Jmol script that loads the backbone (N, CA, C; Angstrom):
load data "model"
ATOM      1  N   MET A   1       3.236-111.100 -61.313  1.00  0.00           N
ATOM      2  CA  MET A   1       2.143-110.723 -62.183  1.00  0.00           C
ATOM      3  C   MET A   1       1.883-109.220 -62.087  1.00  0.00           C
ATOM      4  N   GLY A   2       1.979-108.629 -60.923  1.00  0.00           N
ATOM      5  CA  GLY A   2       1.775-107.198 -60.756  1.00  0.00           C
ATOM      6  C   GLY A   2       2.814-106.404 -61.525  1.00  0.00           C
ATOM      7  N   GLU A   3       4.017-106.958 -61.638  1.00  0.00           N
ATOM      8  CA  GLU A   3       5.090-106.266 -62.366  1.00  0.00           C
ATOM      9  C   GLU A   3       4.756-106.167 -63.850  1.00  0.00           C
ATOM     10  N   ALA A   4       4.070-107.159 -64.383  1.00  0.00           N
ATOM     11  CA  ALA A   4       3.689-107.155 -65.789  1.00  0.00           C
ATOM     12  C   ALA A   4       2.675-106.051 -66.078  1.00  0.00           C
ATOM     13  N   LEU A   5       1.920-105.660 -65.075  1.00  0.00           N
ATOM     14  CA  LEU A   5       0.925-104.605 -65.244  1.00  0.00           C
ATOM     15  C   LEU A   5       1.471-103.228 -64.872  1.00  0.00           C
ATOM     16  N   GLY A   6       2.746-103.160 -64.501  1.00  0.00           N
ATOM     17  CA  GLY A   6       3.365-101.884 -64.210  1.00  0.00           C
ATOM     18  C   GLY A   6       3.403-101.521 -62.734  1.00  0.00           C
ATOM     19  N   HIS A   7       3.065-102.464 -61.867  1.00  0.00           N
ATOM     20  CA  HIS A   7       3.086-102.198 -60.433  1.00  0.00           C
ATOM     21  C   HIS A   7       4.381-102.729 -59.825  1.00  0.00           C
ATOM     22  N   ALA A   8       4.895-101.999 -58.827  1.00  0.00           N
ATOM     23  CA  ALA A   8       6.155-102.397 -58.204  1.00  0.00           C
ATOM     24  C   ALA A   8       5.959-103.571 -57.253  1.00  0.00           C
ATOM     25  N   ASN A   9       4.853-103.610 -56.534  1.00  0.00           N
ATOM     26  CA  ASN A   9       4.608-104.663 -55.541  1.00  0.00           C
ATOM     27  C   ASN A   9       3.311-105.393 -55.853  1.00  0.00           C
ATOM     28  N   TYR A  10       3.188-106.559 -55.232  1.00  0.00           N
ATOM     29  CA  TYR A  10       1.928-107.272 -55.307  1.00  0.00           C
ATOM     30  C   TYR A  10       0.899-106.535 -54.469  1.00  0.00           C
ATOM     31  N   LEU A  11      -0.352-106.698 -54.783  1.00  0.00           N
ATOM     32  CA  LEU A  11      -1.430-106.060 -54.037  1.00  0.00           C
ATOM     33  C   LEU A  11      -1.418-106.496 -52.573  1.00  0.00           C
ATOM     34  N   ALA A  12      -1.023-107.715 -52.317  1.00  0.00           N
ATOM     35  CA  ALA A  12      -0.996-108.229 -50.946  1.00  0.00           C
ATOM     36  C   ALA A  12      -0.027-107.451 -50.064  1.00  0.00           C
ATOM     37  N   TYR A  13       0.953-106.774 -50.654  1.00  0.00           N
ATOM     38  CA  TYR A  13       1.954-106.050 -49.871  1.00  0.00           C
ATOM     39  C   TYR A  13       1.689-104.543 -49.800  1.00  0.00           C
ATOM     40  N   GLU A  14       0.603-104.086 -50.388  1.00  0.00           N
ATOM     41  CA  GLU A  14       0.256-102.672 -50.355  1.00  0.00           C
ATOM     42  C   GLU A  14      -0.416-102.321 -49.028  1.00  0.00           C
ATOM     43  N   ALA A  15      -0.319-101.072 -48.616  1.00  0.00           N
ATOM     44  CA  ALA A  15      -0.931-100.625 -47.363  1.00  0.00           C
ATOM     45  C   ALA A  15      -2.448-100.513 -47.521  1.00  0.00           C
ATOM     46  N   TRP A  16      -3.149-100.758 -46.416  1.00  0.00           N
ATOM     47  CA  TRP A  16      -4.602-100.606 -46.403  1.00  0.00           C
ATOM     48  C   TRP A  16      -4.935 -99.119 -46.412  1.00  0.00           C
ATOM     49  N   PRO A  17      -6.042 -98.739 -47.030  1.00  0.00           N
ATOM     50  CA  PRO A  17      -6.430 -97.325 -47.003  1.00  0.00           C
ATOM     51  C   PRO A  17      -6.808 -96.901 -45.578  1.00  0.00           C
ATOM     52  N   ALA A  18      -6.570 -95.645 -45.259  1.00  0.00           N
ATOM     53  CA  ALA A  18      -6.908 -95.129 -43.933  1.00  0.00           C
ATOM     54  C   ALA A  18      -8.411 -94.888 -43.854  1.00  0.00           C
ATOM     55  N   ASP A  19      -8.986 -95.172 -42.689  1.00  0.00           N
ATOM     56  CA  ASP A  19     -10.418 -94.941 -42.533  1.00  0.00           C
ATOM     57  C   ASP A  19     -10.682 -93.522 -42.042  1.00  0.00           C
ATOM     58  N   ASP A  20     -11.850 -93.025 -42.373  1.00  0.00           N
ATOM     59  CA  ASP A  20     -12.252 -91.687 -41.979  1.00  0.00           C
ATOM     60  C   ASP A  20     -13.531 -91.807 -41.153  1.00  0.00           C
ATOM     61  N   GLU A  21     -13.430 -91.610 -39.839  1.00  0.00           N
ATOM     62  CA  GLU A  21     -14.574 -91.763 -38.929  1.00  0.00           C
ATOM     63  C   GLU A  21     -15.734 -90.844 -39.314  1.00  0.00           C
ATOM     64  N   GLY A  22     -15.448 -89.690 -39.856  1.00  0.00           N
ATOM     65  CA  GLY A  22     -16.490 -88.751 -40.245  1.00  0.00           C
ATOM     66  C   GLY A  22     -17.410 -89.298 -41.321  1.00  0.00           C
ATOM     67  N   LEU A  23     -16.894 -90.149 -42.177  1.00  0.00           N
ATOM     68  CA  LEU A  23     -17.712 -90.720 -43.249  1.00  0.00           C
ATOM     69  C   LEU A  23     -18.619 -91.843 -42.748  1.00  0.00           C
ATOM     70  N   LEU A  24     -18.335 -92.379 -41.573  1.00  0.00           N
ATOM     71  CA  LEU A  24     -19.114 -93.493 -41.048  1.00  0.00           C
ATOM     72  C   LEU A  24     -20.388 -93.051 -40.338  1.00  0.00           C
ATOM     73  N   LYS A  25     -20.488 -91.785 -39.970  1.00  0.00           N
ATOM     74  CA  LYS A  25     -21.640 -91.293 -39.233  1.00  0.00           C
ATOM     75  C   LYS A  25     -22.679 -90.733 -40.195  1.00  0.00           C
ATOM     76  N   ALA A  26     -23.911 -91.157 -39.993  1.00  0.00           N
ATOM     77  CA  ALA A  26     -25.019 -90.646 -40.809  1.00  0.00           C
ATOM     78  C   ALA A  26     -25.503 -89.323 -40.227  1.00  0.00           C
ATOM     79  N   GLU A  27     -25.809 -88.384 -41.081  1.00  0.00           N
ATOM     80  CA  GLU A  27     -26.338 -87.104 -40.624  1.00  0.00           C
ATOM     81  C   GLU A  27     -27.832 -87.199 -40.343  1.00  0.00           C
ATOM     82  N   GLU A  28     -28.527 -88.036 -41.099  1.00  0.00           N
ATOM     83  CA  GLU A  28     -29.956 -88.235 -40.912  1.00  0.00           C
ATOM     84  C   GLU A  28     -30.236 -89.723 -40.820  1.00  0.00           C
ATOM     85  N   ILE A  29     -31.263 -90.063 -40.043  1.00  0.00           N
ATOM     86  CA  ILE A  29     -31.676 -91.457 -39.916  1.00  0.00           C
ATOM     87  C   ILE A  29     -33.180 -91.543 -40.139  1.00  0.00           C
ATOM     88  N   GLU A  30     -33.635 -92.732 -40.458  1.00  0.00           N
ATOM     89  CA  GLU A  30     -35.058 -92.959 -40.680  1.00  0.00           C
ATOM     90  C   GLU A  30     -35.617 -93.710 -39.471  1.00  0.00           C
ATOM     91  N   ILE A  31     -36.659 -93.146 -38.858  1.00  0.00           N
ATOM     92  CA  ILE A  31     -37.260 -93.718 -37.657  1.00  0.00           C
ATOM     93  C   ILE A  31     -38.675 -94.198 -37.985  1.00  0.00           C
ATOM     94  N   PRO A  32     -38.978 -95.474 -37.750  1.00  0.00           N
ATOM     95  CA  PRO A  32     -40.351 -95.935 -37.952  1.00  0.00           C
ATOM     96  C   PRO A  32     -41.255 -95.465 -36.812  1.00  0.00           C
ATOM     97  N   VAL A  33     -42.484 -95.111 -37.149  1.00  0.00           N
ATOM     98  CA  VAL A  33     -43.471 -94.702 -36.155  1.00  0.00           C
ATOM     99  C   VAL A  33     -44.619 -95.711 -36.207  1.00  0.00           C
ATOM    100  N   GLN A  34     -44.900 -96.295 -35.055  1.00  0.00           N
ATOM    101  CA  GLN A  34     -45.932 -97.325 -34.969  1.00  0.00           C
ATOM    102  C   GLN A  34     -47.102 -96.837 -34.121  1.00  0.00           C
ATOM    103  N   ILE A  35     -48.293 -97.357 -34.429  1.00  0.00           N
ATOM    104  CA  ILE A  35     -49.470 -97.162 -33.597  1.00  0.00           C
ATOM    105  C   ILE A  35     -49.867 -98.557 -33.118  1.00  0.00           C
ATOM    106  N   ASN A  36     -49.813 -98.764 -31.811  1.00  0.00           N
ATOM    107  CA  ASN A  36     -50.084-100.077 -31.215  1.00  0.00           C
ATOM    108  C   ASN A  36     -49.271-101.189 -31.892  1.00  0.00           C
ATOM    109  N   GLY A  37     -48.038-100.899 -32.221  1.00  0.00           N
ATOM    110  CA  GLY A  37     -47.132-101.897 -32.786  1.00  0.00           C
ATOM    111  C   GLY A  37     -47.224-102.076 -34.288  1.00  0.00           C
ATOM    112  N   LYS A  38     -48.096-101.343 -34.947  1.00  0.00           N
ATOM    113  CA  LYS A  38     -48.240-101.459 -36.405  1.00  0.00           C
ATOM    114  C   LYS A  38     -47.662-100.224 -37.072  1.00  0.00           C
ATOM    115  N   LEU A  39     -46.803-100.431 -38.047  1.00  0.00           N
ATOM    116  CA  LEU A  39     -46.124 -99.341 -38.733  1.00  0.00           C
ATOM    117  C   LEU A  39     -47.115 -98.439 -39.454  1.00  0.00           C
ATOM    118  N   LYS A  40     -46.999 -97.135 -39.189  1.00  0.00           N
ATOM    119  CA  LYS A  40     -47.857 -96.155 -39.855  1.00  0.00           C
ATOM    120  C   LYS A  40     -47.075 -95.243 -40.785  1.00  0.00           C
ATOM    121  N   THR A  41     -45.857 -94.875 -40.396  1.00  0.00           N
ATOM    122  CA  THR A  41     -45.052 -93.984 -41.216  1.00  0.00           C
ATOM    123  C   THR A  41     -43.602 -94.083 -40.780  1.00  0.00           C
ATOM    124  N   LYS A  42     -42.739 -93.424 -41.544  1.00  0.00           N
ATOM    125  CA  LYS A  42     -41.321 -93.324 -41.196  1.00  0.00           C
ATOM    126  C   LYS A  42     -40.933 -91.858 -41.269  1.00  0.00           C
ATOM    127  N   LEU A  43     -40.151 -91.417 -40.303  1.00  0.00           N
ATOM    128  CA  LEU A  43     -39.688 -90.037 -40.255  1.00  0.00           C
ATOM    129  C   LEU A  43     -38.195 -89.995 -40.544  1.00  0.00           C
ATOM    130  N   THR A  44     -37.768 -89.043 -41.347  1.00  0.00           N
ATOM    131  CA  THR A  44     -36.349 -88.792 -41.569  1.00  0.00           C
ATOM    132  C   THR A  44     -35.975 -87.610 -40.690  1.00  0.00           C
ATOM    133  N   VAL A  45     -35.088 -87.894 -39.721  1.00  0.00           N
ATOM    134  CA  VAL A  45     -34.739 -86.896 -38.705  1.00  0.00           C
ATOM    135  C   VAL A  45     -33.220 -86.809 -38.572  1.00  0.00           C
ATOM    136  N   PRO A  46     -32.716 -85.726 -37.970  1.00  0.00           N
ATOM    137  CA  PRO A  46     -31.276 -85.643 -37.710  1.00  0.00           C
ATOM    138  C   PRO A  46     -30.833 -86.782 -36.789  1.00  0.00           C
ATOM    139  N   ALA A  47     -29.647 -87.296 -36.999  1.00  0.00           N
ATOM    140  CA  ALA A  47     -29.162 -88.450 -36.238  1.00  0.00           C
ATOM    141  C   ALA A  47     -29.037 -88.164 -34.750  1.00  0.00           C
ATOM    142  N   GLU A  48     -28.777 -86.939 -34.377  1.00  0.00           N
ATOM    143  CA  GLU A  48     -28.562 -86.598 -32.971  1.00  0.00           C
ATOM    144  C   GLU A  48     -29.807 -86.008 -32.315  1.00  0.00           C
ATOM    145  N   ILE A  49     -30.996 -86.363 -32.781  1.00  0.00           N
ATOM    146  CA  ILE A  49     -32.238 -85.816 -32.238  1.00  0.00           C
ATOM    147  C   ILE A  49     -32.481 -86.352 -30.827  1.00  0.00           C
ATOM    148  N   ASP A  50     -33.051 -85.515 -29.962  1.00  0.00           N
ATOM    149  CA  ASP A  50     -33.334 -85.968 -28.600  1.00  0.00           C
ATOM    150  C   ASP A  50     -34.732 -86.592 -28.538  1.00  0.00           C
ATOM    151  N   GLU A  51     -35.010 -87.311 -27.450  1.00  0.00           N
ATOM    152  CA  GLU A  51     -36.266 -88.055 -27.317  1.00  0.00           C
ATOM    153  C   GLU A  51     -37.499 -87.153 -27.361  1.00  0.00           C
ATOM    154  N   ALA A  52     -37.444 -86.022 -26.673  1.00  0.00           N
ATOM    155  CA  ALA A  52     -38.609 -85.138 -26.611  1.00  0.00           C
ATOM    156  C   ALA A  52     -38.964 -84.585 -27.993  1.00  0.00           C
ATOM    157  N   THR A  53     -37.971 -84.187 -28.741  1.00  0.00           N
ATOM    158  CA  THR A  53     -38.215 -83.658 -30.087  1.00  0.00           C
ATOM    159  C   THR A  53     -38.736 -84.750 -31.012  1.00  0.00           C
ATOM    160  N   LEU A  54     -38.184 -85.949 -30.898  1.00  0.00           N
ATOM    161  CA  LEU A  54     -38.637 -87.073 -31.717  1.00  0.00           C
ATOM    162  C   LEU A  54     -40.097 -87.405 -31.406  1.00  0.00           C
ATOM    163  N   LYS A  55     -40.455 -87.399 -30.133  1.00  0.00           N
ATOM    164  CA  LYS A  55     -41.843 -87.660 -29.729  1.00  0.00           C
ATOM    165  C   LYS A  55     -42.773 -86.598 -30.310  1.00  0.00           C
ATOM    166  N   THR A  56     -42.370 -85.336 -30.228  1.00  0.00           N
ATOM    167  CA  THR A  56     -43.180 -84.230 -30.752  1.00  0.00           C
ATOM    168  C   THR A  56     -43.375 -84.353 -32.261  1.00  0.00           C
ATOM    169  N   LEU A  57     -42.292 -84.667 -32.978  1.00  0.00           N
ATOM    170  CA  LEU A  57     -42.383 -84.819 -34.433  1.00  0.00           C
ATOM    171  C   LEU A  57     -43.279 -85.987 -34.818  1.00  0.00           C
ATOM    172  N   ALA A  58     -43.183 -87.075 -34.075  1.00  0.00           N
ATOM    173  CA  ALA A  58     -43.997 -88.256 -34.375  1.00  0.00           C
ATOM    174  C   ALA A  58     -45.476 -87.961 -34.180  1.00  0.00           C
ATOM    175  N   LEU A  59     -45.804 -87.295 -33.081  1.00  0.00           N
ATOM    176  CA  LEU A  59     -47.214 -86.984 -32.814  1.00  0.00           C
ATOM    177  C   LEU A  59     -47.761 -85.903 -33.742  1.00  0.00           C
ATOM    178  N   ALA A  60     -46.896 -85.097 -34.342  1.00  0.00           N
ATOM    179  CA  ALA A  60     -47.325 -84.041 -35.254  1.00  0.00           C
ATOM    180  C   ALA A  60     -47.478 -84.528 -36.693  1.00  0.00           C
ATOM    181  N   ASP A  61     -47.012 -85.732 -36.993  1.00  0.00           N
ATOM    182  CA  ASP A  61     -47.093 -86.261 -38.356  1.00  0.00           C
ATOM    183  C   ASP A  61     -48.560 -86.455 -38.769  1.00  0.00           C
ATOM    184  N   ALA A  62     -48.870 -86.120 -40.006  1.00  0.00           N
ATOM    185  CA  ALA A  62     -50.250 -86.176 -40.503  1.00  0.00           C
ATOM    186  C   ALA A  62     -50.831 -87.586 -40.444  1.00  0.00           C
ATOM    187  N   LYS A  63     -50.056 -88.586 -40.817  1.00  0.00           N
ATOM    188  CA  LYS A  63     -50.556 -89.968 -40.807  1.00  0.00           C
ATOM    189  C   LYS A  63     -50.820 -90.441 -39.383  1.00  0.00           C
ATOM    190  N   VAL A  64     -49.969 -90.050 -38.466  1.00  0.00           N
ATOM    191  CA  VAL A  64     -50.146 -90.444 -37.071  1.00  0.00           C
ATOM    192  C   VAL A  64     -51.374 -89.741 -36.486  1.00  0.00           C
ATOM    193  N   ARG A  65     -51.505 -88.448 -36.755  1.00  0.00           N
ATOM    194  CA  ARG A  65     -52.672 -87.711 -36.262  1.00  0.00           C
ATOM    195  C   ARG A  65     -53.972 -88.330 -36.766  1.00  0.00           C
ATOM    196  N   ALA A  66     -53.991 -88.730 -38.032  1.00  0.00           N
ATOM    197  CA  ALA A  66     -55.194 -89.343 -38.594  1.00  0.00           C
ATOM    198  C   ALA A  66     -55.490 -90.687 -37.927  1.00  0.00           C
ATOM    199  N   ALA A  67     -54.446 -91.444 -37.601  1.00  0.00           N
ATOM    200  CA  ALA A  67     -54.635 -92.766 -37.000  1.00  0.00           C
ATOM    201  C   ALA A  67     -55.076 -92.699 -35.541  1.00  0.00           C
ATOM    202  N   ILE A  68     -54.696 -91.637 -34.837  1.00  0.00           N
ATOM    203  CA  ILE A  68     -55.050 -91.538 -33.417  1.00  0.00           C
ATOM    204  C   ILE A  68     -56.238 -90.607 -33.170  1.00  0.00           C
ATOM    205  N   GLU A  69     -56.810 -90.072 -34.223  1.00  0.00           N
ATOM    206  CA  GLU A  69     -57.935 -89.139 -34.083  1.00  0.00           C
ATOM    207  C   GLU A  69     -59.101 -89.834 -33.388  1.00  0.00           C
ATOM    208  N   GLY A  70     -59.593 -89.204 -32.335  1.00  0.00           N
ATOM    209  CA  GLY A  70     -60.726 -89.747 -31.594  1.00  0.00           C
ATOM    210  C   GLY A  70     -60.341 -90.822 -30.594  1.00  0.00           C
ATOM    211  N   LYS A  71     -59.069 -91.123 -30.461  1.00  0.00           N
ATOM    212  CA  LYS A  71     -58.595 -92.149 -29.532  1.00  0.00           C
ATOM    213  C   LYS A  71     -57.740 -91.488 -28.464  1.00  0.00           C
ATOM    214  N   GLN A  72     -57.680 -92.135 -27.317  1.00  0.00           N
ATOM    215  CA  GLN A  72     -56.888 -91.614 -26.215  1.00  0.00           C
ATOM    216  C   GLN A  72     -55.477 -92.189 -26.293  1.00  0.00           C
ATOM    217  N   VAL A  73     -54.473 -91.313 -26.282  1.00  0.00           N
ATOM    218  CA  VAL A  73     -53.076 -91.747 -26.283  1.00  0.00           C
ATOM    219  C   VAL A  73     -52.724 -92.140 -24.857  1.00  0.00           C
ATOM    220  N   LYS A  74     -52.442 -93.423 -24.644  1.00  0.00           N
ATOM    221  CA  LYS A  74     -52.124 -93.916 -23.311  1.00  0.00           C
ATOM    222  C   LYS A  74     -50.640 -93.769 -22.994  1.00  0.00           C
ATOM    223  N   LYS A  75     -49.812 -93.975 -24.012  1.00  0.00           N
ATOM    224  CA  LYS A  75     -48.371 -93.955 -23.777  1.00  0.00           C
ATOM    225  C   LYS A  75     -47.648 -93.746 -25.103  1.00  0.00           C
ATOM    226  N   VAL A  76     -46.528 -93.055 -25.046  1.00  0.00           N
ATOM    227  CA  VAL A  76     -45.665 -92.912 -26.217  1.00  0.00           C
ATOM    228  C   VAL A  76     -44.301 -93.462 -25.826  1.00  0.00           C
ATOM    229  N   ILE A  77     -43.892 -94.522 -26.510  1.00  0.00           N
ATOM    230  CA  ILE A  77     -42.615 -95.172 -26.222  1.00  0.00           C
ATOM    231  C   ILE A  77     -41.612 -94.727 -27.278  1.00  0.00           C
ATOM    232  N   VAL A  78     -40.529 -94.103 -26.821  1.00  0.00           N
ATOM    233  CA  VAL A  78     -39.485 -93.636 -27.726  1.00  0.00           C
ATOM    234  C   VAL A  78     -38.219 -94.417 -27.417  1.00  0.00           C
ATOM    235  N   VAL A  79     -37.741 -95.162 -28.406  1.00  0.00           N
ATOM    236  CA  VAL A  79     -36.455 -95.844 -28.306  1.00  0.00           C
ATOM    237  C   VAL A  79     -35.492 -95.028 -29.158  1.00  0.00           C
ATOM    238  N   PRO A  80     -34.570 -94.294 -28.522  1.00  0.00           N
ATOM    239  CA  PRO A  80     -33.696 -93.382 -29.265  1.00  0.00           C
ATOM    240  C   PRO A  80     -32.985 -94.073 -30.431  1.00  0.00           C
ATOM    241  N   ARG A  81     -33.015 -93.408 -31.586  1.00  0.00           N
ATOM    242  CA  ARG A  81     -32.379 -93.868 -32.820  1.00  0.00           C
ATOM    243  C   ARG A  81     -32.966 -95.168 -33.373  1.00  0.00           C
ATOM    244  N   LYS A  82     -34.102 -95.631 -32.812  1.00  0.00           N
ATOM    245  CA  LYS A  82     -34.685 -96.896 -33.269  1.00  0.00           C
ATOM    246  C   LYS A  82     -36.139 -96.756 -33.735  1.00  0.00           C
ATOM    247  N   LEU A  83     -37.043 -96.331 -32.829  1.00  0.00           N
ATOM    248  CA  LEU A  83     -38.459 -96.267 -33.201  1.00  0.00           C
ATOM    249  C   LEU A  83     -39.247 -95.429 -32.209  1.00  0.00           C
ATOM    250  N   VAL A  84     -40.490 -95.135 -32.632  1.00  0.00           N
ATOM    251  CA  VAL A  84     -41.485 -94.493 -31.762  1.00  0.00           C
ATOM    252  C   VAL A  84     -42.748 -95.342 -31.868  1.00  0.00           C
ATOM    253  N   ASN A  85     -43.307 -95.714 -30.714  1.00  0.00           N
ATOM    254  CA  ASN A  85     -44.549 -96.487 -30.696  1.00  0.00           C
ATOM    255  C   ASN A  85     -45.564 -95.717 -29.862  1.00  0.00           C
ATOM    256  N   VAL A  86     -46.720 -95.431 -30.464  1.00  0.00           N
ATOM    257  CA  VAL A  86     -47.792 -94.727 -29.777  1.00  0.00           C
ATOM    258  C   VAL A  86     -48.842 -95.773 -29.398  1.00  0.00           C
ATOM    259  N   VAL A  87     -49.127 -95.855 -28.100  1.00  0.00           N
ATOM    260  CA  VAL A  87     -50.129 -96.795 -27.611  1.00  0.00           C
ATOM    261  C   VAL A  87     -51.415 -96.016 -27.381  1.00  0.00           C
ATOM    262  N   VAL A  88     -52.470 -96.446 -28.095  1.00  0.00           N
ATOM    263  CA  VAL A  88     -53.772 -95.785 -27.965  1.00  0.00           C
ATOM    264  C   VAL A  88     -54.798 -96.788 -27.486  1.00  0.00           C
ATOM    265  N   GLY A  89     -55.864 -96.257 -26.903  1.00  0.00           N
ATOM    266  CA  GLY A  89     -56.907 -97.136 -26.386  1.00  0.00           C
ATOM    267  C   GLY A  89     -58.267 -96.778 -26.871  1.00  0.00           C
TER     268      GLY A  89
END
end "model"
wireframe off; spacefill off
backbone 0.3
color backbone group
């Protein structure tokens, strides 16, 4: 059937395309930011961001600042490449 369409071989006998590892890596990722386990915002950050910078960016976000205003921040939990959770009391 492939010959009728002008192809020399059947598709089953063709080589698989080569993969490119560079195309599989995201340059930016989206990180959810929670206050006491409830989603408040999402940050778009570089994929290779370190924990300290991610924590700083999360606490500097306008929505997060508004949600924690007047409350004491007890703990900031940063799960690299996954989420930031701010525990307030």
